[in-house]
ROTORNU-578909 format. One record per residue (C-alpha): x, y, z; residue number from 1. Coordinates in Angstrom, 1 decimal. Example, Ala and Ser with C-alpha at 12.3 -4.5 7.8 and 13.67 -1.06 7.14 Angstrom:
2
       px       py       pz     n
     12.3     -4.5      7.8     1
     13.7     -1.1      7.1     2
END
This chain:
298
       px       py       pz     n
     21.5    -14.8     -9.5     1
     21.7    -14.0    -13.2     2
     18.9    -12.4    -14.9     3
     17.8    -12.5    -18.5     4
     17.1     -8.8    -19.6     5
     13.9     -7.7    -19.3     6
     11.3     -7.0    -22.2     7
     11.7     -3.2    -23.1     8
      8.9     -1.2    -21.1     9
      8.4      2.4    -21.4    10
      6.9      2.3    -18.0    11
     10.5      1.8    -16.4    12
     12.1      5.2    -16.1    13
     15.6      5.9    -17.4    14
     18.3      5.5    -14.7    15
     20.9      7.8    -13.8    16
     23.7      6.4    -11.8    17
     26.0      9.0     -9.7    18
     29.1      7.5     -8.6    19
     32.7      8.9     -8.5    20
     34.8      5.9     -8.7    21
     34.7      4.7    -12.3    22
     34.6      0.8    -11.5    23
     31.9      0.9     -9.1    24
     30.0      3.4    -11.4    25
     30.4      0.8    -14.4    26
     29.6     -2.2    -12.2    27
     26.3     -0.6    -11.2    28
     25.5      0.4    -14.5    29
     26.0     -3.3    -16.0    30
     23.7     -4.6    -12.9    31
     20.9     -2.2    -13.5    32
     21.1     -3.0    -17.4    33
     21.0     -6.6    -16.6    34
     18.1     -6.2    -14.0    35
     15.9     -4.7    -16.9    36
     16.6     -0.9    -17.5    37
     16.8      0.1    -21.1    38
     18.4      3.4    -20.6    39
     21.2      4.0    -18.2    40
     23.3      7.1    -18.0    41
     26.2      7.8    -15.7    42
     27.6     10.7    -14.0    43
     30.8     11.5    -11.6    44
     29.0     13.9     -9.4    45
     25.9     16.3     -9.0    46
     27.5     18.9    -11.6    47
     27.8     16.0    -14.0    48
     24.4     14.8    -13.5    49
     22.7     18.1    -14.2    50
     24.6     18.2    -17.3    51
     23.4     14.6    -18.2    52
     19.8     15.4    -17.3    53
     19.8     18.9    -19.2    54
     21.0     17.1    -22.5    55
     19.0     13.7    -22.4    56
     15.5     13.7    -23.6    57
     14.2     11.0    -21.3    58
     10.8     12.2    -19.8    59
     11.5     10.0    -16.4    60
     14.3      9.4    -14.2    61
     15.2      7.3    -11.5    62
     18.5      8.6     -9.7    63
     20.7      5.9     -8.2    64
     23.4      7.5     -5.6    65
     25.3      7.2     -2.3    66
     24.7     10.5     -0.9    67
     27.7     10.0      1.4    68
     30.0      9.8     -1.6    69
     28.4     13.2     -2.8    70
     29.6     14.9      0.1    71
     28.2     16.3      3.4    72
     25.4     17.9      1.6    73
     24.5     14.7     -0.5    74
     20.9     14.5      0.6    75
     20.0     18.2     -0.2    76
     22.1     18.2     -3.5    77
     20.0     15.1     -4.5    78
     16.8     17.1     -3.5    79
     17.8     20.1     -5.4    80
     18.4     17.6     -8.4    81
     15.1     16.0     -8.1    82
     13.3     19.6     -8.0    83
     14.9     20.8    -11.1    84
     14.7     17.8    -13.3    85
     12.0     15.1    -13.9    86
     13.0     12.6    -11.7    87
     10.4     10.2    -10.1    88
     12.4      8.8     -7.4    89
     15.7      8.3     -5.8    90
     17.3      5.0     -4.8    91
     19.7      5.6     -2.0    92
     22.7      3.3     -1.6    93
     25.0      3.1      1.4    94
     27.9      0.9      2.9    95
     26.4      1.6      6.5    96
     25.5     -1.5      8.6    97
     21.9     -2.3      7.9    98
     20.7     -1.3     11.5    99
     22.2      2.4     10.5   100
     20.4      2.7      7.4   101
     17.3      4.1      9.3   102
     19.5      7.4     10.0   103
     19.9      8.1      6.2   104
     16.3      7.3      5.5   105
     15.4      9.9      8.3   106
     17.4     12.5      6.8   107
     15.8     11.9      3.3   108
     12.7     12.1      4.9   109
     13.4     15.7      6.8   110
     14.8     17.2      3.4   111
     11.5     15.8      1.5   112
     13.4     13.7     -0.8   113
     11.2     11.2     -2.8   114
     13.3      8.0     -2.5   115
     11.8      4.6     -3.4   116
     14.2      2.6     -0.9   117
     17.4      2.8      1.0   118
     19.6     -0.3      0.4   119
     22.9     -1.5      1.7   120
     25.6     -2.1     -0.8   121
     26.3     -4.4     -2.5   122
     22.9     -4.8     -4.1   123
     22.0     -7.9     -6.0   124
     20.7     -8.2     -9.5   125
     17.4     -9.8     -7.9   126
     17.1     -7.0     -5.7   127
     17.5     -4.3     -8.4   128
     15.2     -6.2    -10.7   129
     12.5     -6.1     -8.2   130
     13.0     -2.6     -7.4   131
     13.1     -1.5    -11.1   132
      9.7     -3.2    -11.7   133
      8.3     -1.4     -8.7   134
      9.1      1.9    -10.5   135
      6.6      1.2    -13.3   136
      3.9      4.0    -13.3   137
      6.0      6.1    -10.8   138
      4.9      9.9    -11.6   139
      6.9     13.0    -11.1   140
      6.1     14.4     -7.7   141
      3.8     17.3     -7.9   142
      5.7     20.5     -7.5   143
      2.5     22.4     -6.3   144
      1.1     22.2     -2.9   145
     -2.3     22.6     -4.3   146
     -2.0     19.5     -6.5   147
     -0.9     17.4     -3.7   148
     -3.5     18.4     -1.4   149
     -6.3     18.4     -3.8   150
     -9.5     16.7     -2.5   151
    -11.8     14.9     -4.8   152
    -15.5     15.1     -4.4   153
    -17.5     12.0     -4.9   154
    -18.5     13.2     -8.4   155
    -15.0     13.7     -9.6   156
    -14.0     10.4     -8.0   157
    -16.9      8.4     -9.9   158
    -15.9     10.0    -13.1   159
    -12.4      8.7    -12.5   160
    -13.7      5.2    -11.6   161
    -15.5      5.0    -14.8   162
    -12.3      6.2    -16.9   163
    -10.3      3.4    -15.3   164
     -8.4      6.3    -13.6   165
     -7.8      4.4    -10.2   166
     -4.5      2.6    -10.5   167
     -1.8      1.0     -8.2   168
      1.6      1.8     -8.0   169
      4.1     -0.2     -5.9   170
      6.5      1.0     -3.1   171
      9.2     -1.4     -2.0   172
      9.2     -2.9      1.4   173
     12.5     -3.3      2.9   174
     13.5     -5.4      5.7   175
     15.0     -3.0      8.5   176
     17.4     -5.7      9.8   177
     18.9     -6.3      6.3   178
     18.3     -3.3      4.2   179
     17.1     -5.7      1.4   180
     13.7     -5.4     -0.2   181
     11.4     -8.4      0.6   182
      8.4     -7.4     -1.4   183
      6.3     -4.5     -2.2   184
      3.0     -3.0     -1.6   185
      0.4     -1.5     -3.9   186
     -0.6      2.0     -3.3   187
     -3.8      3.4     -4.9   188
     -3.8      6.7     -6.9   189
     -5.8      8.2     -9.5   190
     -5.0     10.3    -12.7   191
     -6.7     13.5    -12.7   192
     -6.9     16.5    -14.9   193
     -5.1     18.3    -11.8   194
     -2.2     15.7    -11.7   195
     -1.7     12.3    -10.1   196
     -3.5     12.3     -6.8   197
     -2.6      9.8     -3.7   198
     -5.2      8.0     -1.5   199
     -5.6     10.9      1.1   200
     -7.0     12.9     -1.7   201
    -10.0     10.7     -2.4   202
    -10.5      8.2      0.7   203
    -13.6     10.3      1.8   204
    -15.0     10.4     -1.5   205
    -14.4      6.7     -1.9   206
    -16.2      6.0      1.3   207
    -19.2      8.2      0.2   208
    -19.6      6.3     -3.0   209
    -19.1      3.0     -1.1   210
    -16.5      1.9     -3.5   211
    -13.9      0.1     -1.6   212
    -14.4     -2.8     -3.3   213
    -13.9     -1.4     -6.8   214
    -10.7      0.1     -5.7   215
     -9.5     -3.4     -4.4   216
    -10.4     -4.9     -7.6   217
     -8.2     -2.2     -9.5   218
     -5.3     -3.0     -6.9   219
     -5.5     -6.6     -7.6   220
     -5.5     -6.3    -11.3   221
     -2.3     -4.1    -11.2   222
     -0.7     -6.4     -8.4   223
     -1.4     -9.4    -10.7   224
      0.3     -7.9    -13.7   225
      3.5     -7.0    -11.5   226
      3.5    -10.4    -10.1   227
      3.3    -12.1    -13.6   228
      6.5     -9.8    -14.5   229
      8.3    -10.8    -11.3   230
      7.6    -14.5    -12.0   231
      8.6    -14.3    -15.4   232
     11.9    -13.0    -14.3   233
     12.1    -15.7    -11.5   234
     11.9    -13.0     -8.8   235
     10.1    -14.3     -5.7   236
      9.1    -11.0     -4.0   237
      5.2    -10.9     -2.8   238
      3.0     -7.9     -3.6   239
      0.9     -6.8     -0.7   240
     -2.3     -5.2     -1.0   241
     -4.3     -3.7      2.1   242
     -7.7     -4.7      2.6   243
    -10.3     -2.7      4.8   244
    -12.1     -4.6      7.5   245
    -15.3     -4.2      5.7   246
    -13.7     -6.2      2.7   247
    -14.2     -9.0      5.0   248
    -17.5     -8.2      6.6   249
    -19.8    -10.4      4.5   250
    -20.3    -14.1      4.3   251
    -18.5    -15.5      1.4   252
    -16.1    -12.5      1.1   253
    -12.9    -14.8      1.3   254
    -14.2    -17.3     -1.3   255
    -14.9    -14.0     -3.7   256
    -11.6    -12.7     -3.3   257
     -9.8    -16.1     -3.9   258
    -11.9    -16.5     -7.0   259
    -11.2    -13.3     -8.1   260
     -7.4    -13.6     -7.6   261
     -7.4    -16.8     -9.5   262
     -9.3    -15.2    -12.6   263
     -6.2    -13.0    -12.8   264
     -3.8    -15.9    -13.4   265
     -2.0    -15.8    -10.4   266
     -2.1    -17.8     -7.1   267
     -3.2    -16.6     -3.7   268
      0.2    -17.1     -2.2   269
      1.6    -14.5     -4.6   270
      0.0    -12.0     -2.7   271
      0.1    -10.8      0.8   272
     -3.3     -9.3      2.2   273
     -2.7     -6.7      4.7   274
     -5.9     -6.2      6.7   275
     -6.2     -2.6      8.0   276
     -8.2     -0.8     10.7   277
    -11.4      0.5      9.1   278
    -15.3     -0.2      9.2   279
    -16.0     -3.0     11.6   280
    -17.4     -6.0     10.4   281
    -21.2     -6.2     11.3   282
    -20.3     -9.6     12.7   283
    -16.8    -10.4     14.4   284
    -17.5    -13.8     13.6   285
    -18.0    -13.2     10.0   286
    -14.9    -11.2      9.9   287
    -12.6    -14.1     11.6   288
    -14.1    -16.6      9.6   289
    -13.4    -14.9      6.4   290
     -9.7    -14.2      7.6   291
     -9.4    -17.9      8.6   292
    -10.5    -18.9      5.0   293
     -8.1    -16.5      3.6   294
     -5.1    -17.8      5.6   295
     -6.2    -21.5      4.5   296
     -6.2    -20.4      0.9   297
     -2.5    -19.1      1.3   298
END
């Protein structure tokens, strides 16, 4: 599938392709540019990658590499690279069969490498375009354990909500059988003076403020923006937004969600609502009725 080059977006990080074979490296760079990246650099190995990252002035980088071509220590080397430079994430590629990609994923997790997906080669322009759009708003992972484990109180979270600091970033959803991205999922975070904080840092404060619906509205706004970008480029990936059971606990919740999504300019079928465990609805009948109505609306 051919893609028109995306409009420039400062939110998409620069991309560094690490590949020893010149033909494959140049082909991958062309694919990534066609998929929408404005800045693409290339390196033949880790040492060359360090040189490129040290010289270039880009503030955020996405690294694309096949760790098995780097060597036996490919994953640790990519982790060290990400720790030393402003890398927001790593896209891992592999020639392994789809059912073996989980081994590579597990190795990356054990070494603490922040990766956005593990994909089987060759990667299509559509897959790369979808993944690049999902890297918007990715932040450089915190280097301090204190920042990552920071717990917000309800007063701090309330201030963040008033300032519009609760946003969504998007994580790829990959088919484990094929290794291909099939969509993405909205994950909430807040911009705080101490850094970017994940949902675990403010989940308790969110409950205390009874602000789950405020969070859902924020996630839906950002999801609608991403859907618009995907559809502009003829990419059919769905965007998933998680709903707590309490979001369907009152009569009319399904209609309210449907109406709100439509005000954002997208069709309900562009989204995938994933209902998670949470506060049980006061009436199981009300919950089931809302769920059925959402399904009818697509």
